[in-house]
C-alpha positions as CSV (number, residue, x, y, z in Angstrom):
1,S,3.9,32.9,-56.3
2,Y,1.3,30.1,-56.2
3,A,4.1,27.5,-56.0
4,E,5.8,29.2,-53.1
5,L,2.4,29.6,-51.3
6,D,1.6,25.9,-51.8
7,Q,5.1,24.8,-50.7
8,R,4.8,26.8,-47.4
9,A,1.2,25.6,-46.8
10,Q,2.3,21.9,-47.4
11,T,5.0,22.4,-44.7
12,V,2.3,23.5,-42.3
13,A,0.0,20.6,-43.3
14,R,2.8,18.0,-42.7
15,A,3.5,19.3,-39.2
16,L,-0.3,19.3,-38.4
17,R,-0.8,15.7,-39.7
18,A,2.2,14.4,-37.7
19,A,0.6,16.0,-34.6
20,G,-2.6,13.9,-35.2
21,V,-4.6,16.7,-36.9
22,G,-7.0,15.3,-39.5
23,T,-10.6,15.4,-40.9
24,D,-12.9,17.5,-38.6
25,S,-10.1,18.5,-36.3
26,I,-10.2,22.2,-35.4
27,V,-7.0,24.2,-35.6
28,P,-7.1,27.7,-34.0
29,V,-5.2,30.5,-35.7
30,C,-4.2,33.4,-33.6
31,M,-2.5,36.0,-35.9
32,E,-2.8,39.5,-37.2
33,R,-3.5,39.9,-40.9
34,S,-0.5,38.9,-42.9
35,V,0.8,36.5,-45.6
36,E,1.5,34.1,-42.7
37,M,-2.2,34.0,-42.0
38,V,-2.9,32.9,-45.6
39,V,-0.3,30.2,-45.4
40,A,-1.7,29.0,-42.1
41,L,-5.3,28.8,-43.4
42,L,-4.3,27.0,-46.6
43,G,-2.0,24.6,-44.6
44,I,-5.0,23.7,-42.4
45,V,-7.1,22.9,-45.5
46,H,-4.3,20.8,-46.9
47,A,-4.2,18.8,-43.7
48,G,-7.9,18.1,-44.1
49,A,-8.8,20.1,-40.9
50,A,-10.9,23.1,-40.2
51,W,-9.6,26.5,-39.1
52,L,-10.8,28.6,-36.1
53,P,-9.8,32.3,-36.3
54,L,-8.9,33.9,-33.0
55,D,-8.6,37.6,-32.6
56,P,-5.2,38.1,-30.7
57,E,-6.7,41.2,-29.0
58,L,-9.3,39.1,-27.2
59,P,-8.9,38.7,-23.4
60,A,-6.7,35.8,-22.5
61,A,-9.6,34.0,-20.7
62,R,-11.7,34.2,-23.8
63,L,-8.9,32.8,-26.0
64,A,-8.4,30.0,-23.5
65,F,-12.2,29.2,-23.5
66,L,-12.3,29.1,-27.4
67,I,-9.2,26.8,-27.6
68,E,-10.6,24.4,-24.9
69,D,-14.1,24.4,-26.4
70,A,-12.7,23.5,-29.8
71,D,-10.7,20.6,-28.3
72,A,-7.7,21.9,-30.2
73,R,-4.4,19.9,-30.2
74,V,-2.3,22.8,-31.5
75,T,-2.7,26.5,-32.3
76,L,-0.9,28.4,-35.1
77,T,0.3,31.8,-34.1
78,Q,2.9,34.5,-34.3
79,A,5.7,35.1,-31.8
80,Q,4.2,38.3,-30.4
81,W,1.0,36.4,-29.4
82,L,2.5,33.4,-27.7
83,S,2.1,34.9,-24.2
84,R,-1.6,35.4,-24.8
85,L,-2.3,31.7,-25.2
86,P,-3.0,29.2,-22.4
87,V,0.1,27.9,-20.5
88,G,0.7,24.3,-21.4
89,H,-1.2,24.5,-24.7
90,Q,0.8,23.5,-27.8
91,A,1.3,26.6,-30.0
92,W,3.5,26.9,-33.1
93,T,4.8,29.8,-35.1
94,L,5.3,29.2,-38.8
95,D,9.0,29.8,-38.7
96,A,9.5,27.1,-36.0
97,L,7.3,24.2,-37.1
98,P,8.4,20.6,-36.2
99,Q,9.9,18.6,-39.1
100,A,7.4,16.1,-40.4
101,P,7.3,13.6,-43.4
102,A,5.0,13.9,-46.4
103,F,1.6,12.3,-46.2
104,E,-1.0,10.9,-48.6
105,P,-3.3,13.6,-50.0
106,I,-6.5,14.0,-48.1
107,N,-9.8,13.4,-49.9
108,V,-12.0,16.0,-48.2
109,E,-15.8,15.2,-48.4
110,A,-18.6,17.7,-48.7
111,H,-19.8,17.1,-45.2
112,D,-16.3,17.5,-43.6
113,L,-15.7,20.6,-41.5
114,A,-14.1,23.6,-43.2
115,Y,-14.1,26.4,-40.6
116,V,-15.6,27.4,-37.3
117,L,-16.7,30.9,-36.2
118,Y,-17.8,31.7,-32.7
119,T,-20.6,34.0,-31.8
120,S,-19.9,37.0,-29.6
121,G,-21.5,35.4,-26.6
122,S,-23.5,38.6,-25.8
123,T,-26.5,36.6,-24.9
124,G,-24.6,33.9,-23.0
125,Q,-21.8,31.5,-23.7
126,P,-20.2,31.9,-27.1
127,K,-21.3,29.2,-29.6
128,G,-19.2,27.8,-32.4
129,V,-20.8,27.9,-35.9
130,M,-19.5,25.0,-38.0
131,N,-19.5,25.2,-41.8
132,E,-18.8,22.3,-44.1
133,H,-16.8,22.2,-47.3
134,G,-19.8,21.5,-49.5
135,A,-21.5,24.7,-48.5
136,L,-18.4,26.7,-48.8
137,M,-17.6,25.3,-52.3
138,N,-21.1,25.9,-53.4
139,R,-20.7,29.6,-52.3
140,L,-17.4,30.0,-54.0
141,H,-18.3,28.3,-57.3
142,W,-21.5,30.4,-57.5
143,M,-19.5,33.6,-57.0
144,Q,-17.1,32.6,-59.8
145,D,-20.0,31.7,-62.1
146,A,-21.9,35.0,-61.4
147,F,-18.9,37.4,-61.2
148,P,-15.9,35.7,-62.9
149,I,-12.4,36.6,-62.0
150,G,-9.1,35.3,-63.3
151,P,-5.3,35.9,-63.5
152,N,-5.8,39.5,-64.4
153,D,-7.8,40.2,-61.3
154,R,-6.6,41.4,-57.9
155,V,-8.8,40.8,-54.8
156,L,-8.3,42.7,-51.6
157,Q,-8.3,40.8,-48.3
158,K,-9.2,43.3,-45.6
159,T,-12.1,41.8,-43.6
160,P,-11.1,40.6,-40.2
161,Y,-10.9,36.8,-40.4
162,S,-13.3,36.3,-37.5
163,F,-16.0,37.4,-40.0
164,D,-17.1,35.0,-42.7
165,V,-16.7,37.5,-45.6
166,S,-13.0,37.0,-45.2
167,V,-13.4,33.4,-46.3
168,W,-14.3,34.3,-49.9
169,E,-11.7,37.1,-49.8
170,F,-9.0,34.5,-49.1
171,F,-10.1,31.5,-51.2
172,W,-12.0,32.9,-54.2
173,P,-8.9,34.4,-55.8
174,L,-6.8,31.3,-54.8
175,I,-9.2,28.9,-56.7
176,T,-9.3,31.1,-59.8
177,G,-5.7,32.1,-60.4
178,A,-6.2,35.7,-59.3
179,T,-3.9,37.7,-57.1
180,L,-4.6,38.0,-53.4
181,V,-3.7,41.4,-52.0
182,V,-3.4,41.3,-48.2
183,A,-4.1,44.6,-46.4
184,R,-2.0,45.6,-43.4
185,P,-3.3,44.9,-39.9
186,D,-6.2,47.3,-39.1
187,G,-5.9,48.7,-42.6
188,H,-9.6,48.0,-43.1
189,R,-10.4,51.0,-40.8
190,D,-8.5,53.6,-42.8
191,P,-10.3,54.8,-46.0
192,A,-7.3,56.9,-47.1
193,Y,-4.9,53.9,-46.8
194,L,-7.4,51.7,-48.7
195,G,-7.7,54.2,-51.5
196,Q,-3.9,54.3,-51.8
197,L,-3.6,50.5,-51.6
198,I,-6.3,50.0,-54.3
199,Q,-4.5,52.3,-56.7
200,Q,-1.0,50.9,-55.9
201,E,-2.0,47.3,-56.2
202,R,-4.5,47.8,-59.0
203,V,-7.3,46.0,-57.0
204,T,-10.2,45.0,-59.2
205,T,-12.5,43.4,-56.6
206,L,-13.3,44.1,-52.9
207,H,-15.9,44.1,-50.2
208,F,-17.3,46.8,-47.9
209,V,-19.8,46.8,-45.1
210,P,-22.1,49.6,-46.0
211,S,-21.0,51.9,-43.1
212,M,-17.4,51.6,-44.4
213,L,-18.5,52.0,-48.0
214,R,-20.0,55.3,-47.0
215,A,-16.7,56.4,-45.4
216,F,-14.9,55.3,-48.6
217,V,-17.3,57.2,-50.8
218,E,-16.4,60.3,-48.8
219,E,-12.7,59.7,-49.4
220,P,-11.4,61.9,-52.3
221,S,-9.2,59.1,-53.7
222,L,-12.2,57.0,-54.7
223,V,-12.4,58.6,-58.2
224,N,-8.7,57.6,-58.7
225,C,-9.4,53.9,-58.0
226,Q,-9.9,53.2,-61.7
227,S,-8.9,49.5,-61.5
228,L,-12.0,48.7,-59.5
229,R,-14.6,46.9,-61.5
230,Q,-16.8,45.2,-58.8
231,V,-17.6,46.0,-55.2
232,F,-19.6,43.8,-52.9
233,A,-21.5,44.9,-49.9
234,S,-22.9,42.9,-47.0
235,G,-23.1,42.7,-43.2
236,E,-25.6,45.6,-42.9
237,A,-28.6,47.0,-44.8
238,L,-27.4,48.9,-47.9
239,P,-29.1,52.3,-48.1
240,V,-30.3,53.3,-51.5
241,D,-28.9,56.8,-51.2
242,L,-25.4,55.3,-50.7
243,V,-25.9,53.2,-53.8
244,R,-26.7,56.3,-55.9
245,R,-23.9,58.2,-54.4
246,F,-21.3,55.5,-55.1
247,M,-22.6,55.0,-58.7
248,G,-22.5,58.7,-59.3
249,Q,-18.8,58.7,-58.5
250,H,-17.5,55.4,-59.8
251,P,-18.4,53.0,-62.7
252,A,-17.7,49.8,-60.8
253,A,-20.6,47.3,-60.4
254,L,-22.1,47.3,-56.9
255,V,-23.6,44.1,-55.5
256,N,-25.6,43.6,-52.3
257,L,-25.1,40.2,-50.6
258,Y,-26.9,38.7,-47.6
259,G,-26.5,35.7,-45.4
260,P,-26.1,34.4,-41.8
261,T,-22.9,33.0,-40.5
262,E,-24.6,29.6,-40.2
263,A,-25.2,29.3,-43.9
264,A,-21.7,29.7,-45.3
265,I,-21.3,33.4,-45.9
266,D,-24.2,34.4,-48.2
267,V,-27.5,33.1,-49.4
268,S,-28.9,35.8,-51.6
269,V,-27.7,38.5,-54.1
270,W,-28.9,41.7,-55.6
271,R,-27.2,43.6,-58.4
272,C,-27.6,47.2,-57.5
273,S,-28.9,49.9,-59.9
274,A,-29.2,53.7,-59.5
275,D,-32.9,53.2,-60.3
276,D,-33.5,51.0,-57.3
277,A,-36.2,52.4,-55.0
278,I,-34.9,50.2,-52.2
279,V,-32.0,47.7,-52.0
280,P,-33.5,44.2,-51.2
281,I,-31.5,41.2,-50.1
282,G,-32.3,39.8,-53.6
283,K,-32.7,36.2,-54.8
284,P,-31.2,32.9,-53.7
285,I,-27.7,32.0,-54.9
286,A,-27.1,28.6,-56.6
287,N,-28.6,25.5,-55.0
288,L,-30.5,27.4,-52.4
289,R,-34.2,28.1,-51.9
């Protein structure tokens, strides 16, 4: 429930605050997709800090570089990944957090840091992209204004959390009273599993990169996913033939989004139509030009 989630997140926040974590501190999270991951991210927000997602499968040297570069005091992780983290670095699992007293609520400002995502480093040293709360909240509130969801909606979280699409998958449902459905680790790669999960959990809203949307369109279970009412695509160019094929098989709205990591997820939107000659990146979202 929301109450249970908040209680667990507050426990994380108390431990972080007692360790000296605060506004603009960066807290790495090294986990596989799970409810624990959601608790960790929300706990970091409650502590007034920013989260840094770490893929546990990265080489140990890369993980050590990211933790050192972020000047992190402590990393939140799961037991199976403790041995992947640098020797001597403070790392906690959520079932073994140090006891800590309550603290006064944090007044997070628009220019405070919300999350950090690192580039791949394919053209040199990886660089941390820092996004602020103001930009994130503008993005989330625009999405709720444009495509409202509420307690009857169920949003699927399946994007790896090292990609910024995951940010709205986590937090859009949680600020609107919707249900957050967390896919199993690596479940985003399996169209058959996703089709089954969408039906089982009555998912109404989800995201696909276009290449995965194409794989999903070829999955026979798509026609049985009758709970779906809106599908968002971003991360790659969305081909018009794929739009027509999807719309020929399912009545859900299909929306194309575009934006660089540096600009808090998305900056433009296009509501797709079967009559589109091409699929453009569309027009600016709220408060952008």
